[in-house]
matplotlib code that plots the C-alpha trace (Angstrom):
import matplotlib.pyplot as plt

x = [127.0, 127.2, 124.8, 123.5, 122.2, 120.4, 117.1, 117.1, 116.3, 112.9, 110.3, 107.0, 103.6, 102.5, 100.5, 97.6, 96.7, 93.1, 92.0, 89.2, 87.6, 87.0, 84.8, 85.7, 88.3, 86.0, 85.7, 89.5, 90.1, 87.3, 89.0, 92.4, 91.0, 89.4, 92.7, 94.6, 92.1, 92.2, 95.9, 97.8, 100.7, 100.9, 99.4, 100.4, 98.5, 99.1, 100.9, 99.4, 95.8, 94.8, 96.3, 94.4, 91.1, 91.5, 92.4, 89.1, 87.1, 88.6, 87.8, 84.2, 83.7, 84.7, 82.2, 81.3, 82.8, 86.1, 87.0, 86.5, 85.7, 85.7, 84.8, 86.5, 90.1, 91.3, 93.7, 95.2, 95.9, 98.2, 96.7, 97.8, 94.2, 91.9, 88.8, 89.0, 88.1, 84.7, 84.2, 85.2, 82.9, 79.9, 80.5, 81.1, 79.3, 82.3, 83.6, 86.7, 89.0, 91.7, 95.0, 95.8, 99.1, 99.8, 102.7, 100.8, 102.7]
y = [89.3, 87.3, 84.4, 85.8, 88.9, 87.2, 86.7, 90.4, 91.1, 89.4, 91.2, 89.8, 90.8, 94.3, 94.5, 96.9, 98.2, 98.0, 99.5, 98.0, 98.9, 95.9, 95.5, 92.0, 89.3, 87.0, 89.2, 89.6, 85.9, 85.3, 87.9, 86.3, 82.9, 84.1, 85.8, 82.5, 80.6, 83.1, 84.0, 81.5, 83.4, 86.0, 88.9, 91.0, 92.3, 94.9, 93.3, 93.5, 93.8, 90.9, 92.8, 96.0, 94.1, 92.4, 95.6, 97.3, 94.2, 94.7, 98.6, 98.0, 97.2, 100.8, 103.7, 104.8, 108.2, 106.7, 105.7, 107.6, 104.6, 101.6, 99.0, 99.9, 99.1, 100.4, 98.1, 97.3, 94.3, 94.3, 92.0, 91.2, 91.7, 94.6, 92.6, 91.0, 94.5, 94.4, 90.8, 91.5, 94.4, 92.4, 89.3, 91.0, 94.2, 96.3, 99.5, 99.0, 101.8, 101.6, 103.2, 106.0, 104.6, 101.2, 100.0, 99.5, 102.0]
z = [67.2, 70.4, 70.8, 74.0, 72.4, 69.5, 71.6, 72.4, 68.6, 68.9, 71.0, 72.3, 71.3, 72.1, 75.2, 75.7, 79.1, 80.4, 83.6, 85.7, 88.9, 91.2, 94.3, 95.5, 95.7, 93.8, 90.8, 90.7, 90.7, 88.1, 85.8, 86.2, 85.6, 82.3, 81.3, 81.9, 79.8, 77.0, 76.8, 79.0, 80.7, 78.0, 80.0, 83.1, 86.1, 88.7, 91.8, 95.3, 94.3, 96.5, 99.5, 98.6, 98.1, 101.5, 103.1, 101.7, 103.1, 106.4, 106.3, 105.5, 109.3, 110.0, 109.7, 106.1, 106.6, 107.5, 103.8, 100.6, 98.4, 100.9, 98.4, 95.1, 93.9, 90.5, 88.8, 85.4, 83.1, 80.1, 77.5, 73.9, 72.5, 73.2, 72.4, 75.8, 77.4, 75.8, 76.8, 80.4, 80.6, 79.3, 81.4, 84.7, 84.4, 85.2, 83.7, 81.5, 80.4, 77.9, 78.2, 75.6, 74.3, 72.7, 74.8, 77.9, 80.1]

ax = plt.figure().add_subplot(projection="3d")
ax.plot(x, y, z, "-o")
ax.set_aspect("equal")
plt.show()
């Protein structure tokens, strides 16, 4: 076998997808900080969440009837250990949902 294909035989740890509903940029940064402390760089998050959270903050200046859920953004994180979902739920008081399948997709 070619030496370039040998690393493809090994796979990384299984990542589990957890869904959270965030209401502020501060909570998003706090969760990312905790994930970095716990797992280092061995986790993934949904891209462009900061843009959506800032957009919802800007839209709160508009009338309440303009937006369906003006303050909530639903996002996901792929983490190697599902125990972090319970910890995030208890620490931040947010609802955490688990994805049905194990591969995180």
